[in-house]
C-alpha positions, 0 to 999 in steps of 0.5 A, spaced: 455 603 072 457 606 078 452 605 084 449 612 086 450 615 079 444 619 077 442 620 084 441 626 088 446 625 094 449 632 095 445 633 101 449 626 104 456 629 102 454 636 105 453 632 112 459 628 111 463 634 110 461 637 116 463 631 120 470 631 117 471 638 118 469 637 126 474 632 126 468 627 128 468 623 122 466 616 124 469 609 121 468 602 122 475 598 124 476 591 126 479 590 133 486 588 133 489 583 138 490 589 142 490 589 150 483 591 151 481 597 155 475 598 150 470 593 150 464 592 155 466 585 156 467 586 163 467 579 166 471 576 160 465 572 159 466 573 151 474 573 152 474 567 155 469 563 151 465 561 157 458 561 153 462 556 148 464 551 154 457 552 157 453 550 151 449 543 152 445 538 149 439 543 150 443 548 145 444 543 140 437 541 140 434 548 140 439 552 137 436 554 131 438 560 127 431 563 126 425 564 130 420 564 124 416 570 126 414 575 131 412 573 138 405 574 137 405 570 131 410 564 130 416 566 134 414 565 141 417 558 144 418 555 151 425 557 152 424 564 151 418 564 156 422 560 161 428 565 160 424 571 162 421 567 168 428 565 170 431 572 169 425 576 172 426 571 179 434 573 179 432 580 179 426 579 184 421 582 179 414 580 178 415 579 170 419 580 164 419 581 157 425 580 152 427 585 147 432 584 141 436 589 144 437 595 149 436 600 144 429 596 142 427 596 149 428 603 151 425 606 145 419 601 146 418 602 153 418 610 153 414 611 146 408 607 148 407 607 156 407 615 157 401 618 153 399 625 151 398 629 157 403 625 161 410 627 163 417 624 162 423 627 166 430 624 164 437 625 166 441 630 162 446 624 160 441 619 159 443 614 153 441 616 146 436 610 146 432 613 152 432 620 148 430 617 142 424 613 145 422 620 149 422 623 142 417 618 139 412 619 145 406 624 145 408 626 152 411 632 154 419 631 157 424 635 161 431 633 162 434 635 169 441 636 171 445 630 171 444 627 178 441 633 181 436 632 185 434 639 186 433 640 179 429 634 178 424 637 183 424 643 179 422 639 173 417 635 177 413 641 179 412 642 172 409 635 170 402 633 169 398 627 168 402 620 169 409 622 171 415 618 169 422 619 171 428 616 167 435 615 169 441 610 168 444 606 174 451 606 171 452 612 166 455 609 160 460 615 158 462 618 165 461 611 169 458 614 175 452 612 179 445 615 180 443 617 187 437 612 186 435 612 193 434 620 193 431 619 186 426 614 189 424 619 195 423 624 190 419 620 186 414 618 192 414 626 193 411 627 187 407 621 185 412 619 179 414 612 177 421 611 176 424 607 170 432 605 171 436 603 165 441 598 168 445 596 162 452 597 165 450 595 172 448 588 170 453 583 172 457 588 175 454 591 181 451 586 187 454 580 190 451 576 184 451 582 179 444 583 180 444 591 179 444 597 183 437 597 184 437 590 187 443 591 191 440 597 194 433 593 195 429 598 191 426 593 186 419 593 189 419 601 188 421 601 181 416 601 175 421 598 170 428 596 170 432 595 163 437 590 163 441 589 157 445 582 155 450 586 151 455 588 156 457 584 162 452 578 160 456 577 154 450 576 149 445 580 145 438 583 147 435 586 153 429 585 158 424 589 161 422 588 168 416 590 172 409 587 173 405 582 170 400 588 168 406 592 164 408 585 161 401 585 158 401 592 156 408 592 152 405 585 148 399 589 146 402 596 145 409 596 144 411 597 137 418 594 137 416 588 140 410 587 136 413 588 129 420 585 130 422 578 129 423 574 135 430 573 138 431 565 136 433 560 140 440 560 138 440 567 141 436 566 147 440 559 149 447 563 151 443 569 155 440 563 159 447 560 160 450 567 161 445 568 167 447 561 170 455 563 169 455 570 171 452 570 178 458 565 180 464 570 178 465 573 184 473 573 184 472 576 177 468 582 180 473 583 186 479 583 181 475 588 177 474 592 183 481 592 185 483 594 178 478 600 179 482 602 186 488 602 183 487 606 177 483 611 181 489 612 186 494 613 180 496 620 178 494 622 171 495 629 169 488 630 166 481 631 168 479 624 171 471 623 172 469 620 178 467 613 177 467 607 182 465 602 176 469 599 170 468 605 166 473 611 167 473 617 163 479 622 162 477 629 159 481 631 153 477 637 150 477 637 142 476 632 137 483 632 134 486 632 141 483 626 144 484 622 137 491 624 137 492 621 144 488 615 143 492 613 137 498 614 141 495 608 146 493 604 140 500 604 137 502 601 143 498 595 143 492 598 148 485 598 145 483 605 148 477 609 144 476 616 144 469 619 145 468 625 140 463 631 140 457 630 138 457 623 142 458 627 148 458 635 149 463 639 146 469 640 151 468 634 154 471 629 149 474 624 152 478 617 153 473 612 155 477 607 159 474 600 160 477 595 165 476 588 165 476 582 170 482 579 165 486 586 165 492 585 169 496 589 174 501 590 169 497 592 163 493 597 167 500 600 169 502 600 162 496 604 160 497 609 166 505 610 164 503 612 157 498 617 159 503 620 163 508 620 158 503 623 153 502 629 158 510 630 158 510 630 151 505 635 150 507 640 155 
């Protein structure tokens, strides 16, 4: 018997065909041994096996592969609580609560804290997990133009109830940073609470990689911060930082936390180890910034997005056009991926180039040269 035979799946085929016609059909692919300009392993913690080297007797003693339940049942244990306290202290927060992923953290926080009659105002370019959490909330919501303080003020004038402003510190597709000081001043003016997703700032921004909020000394003014472990930290999971009251509220009302099996010690021990490693990777952060400056100073005959972070975008409108250039780069052993509509708005399809501490000057120059050659081939 053929699997699916007799099932009515025409509606699935129809939606997939639409993606094919849009040149936006996604497939999984294995990562070959190419030069990495794609992954979020900014500091090379995964590439250089730093966590494997750092494992100790505590890991072998406590690194079981199952937590056996949710945190409210059998899944809580001493190591996860100790790690939460250690991370909260590092980021200068009163308290923290670990989640299984950054997606879970954003969906959980935004779906349960704002209530009916409240208002969420979020940056238009906020991550899909932020949008999905807002969609599950009973609060009304408005987006404001990307990093536009004037538009933020206009939207806040419509707000009622408890007001929450949501943004990312470093935006995952454009690589630019939010004007957090101005946003916080605006929040103070309108009595709003600020929530900041620090996923792509963790480990990268700040002398020890504390993130943009801490780097600017704004940690005492934020309602909540979300730090994820799947980027520069080189692990998996996330933590929501805030007050003790917020932590207790999430434990009692956050459905993704309450009804998910807890991360096991075999997952939490690498997080703990990574937080002992990445604060000391100053040389890696310096080299990474050198690569960013080298890239920004180079001439590439496409629209380059303005970013001072390892995320560098090149706008190549059209799914087919950007895929063609990405194929050319991959054919030259450079792992650069295209970002297609509908992941980004139509007309802003792009190459998302990610720089790493283990990329060399020569590798980056090879990338720059190939991008220039591609332009010459197509004009």
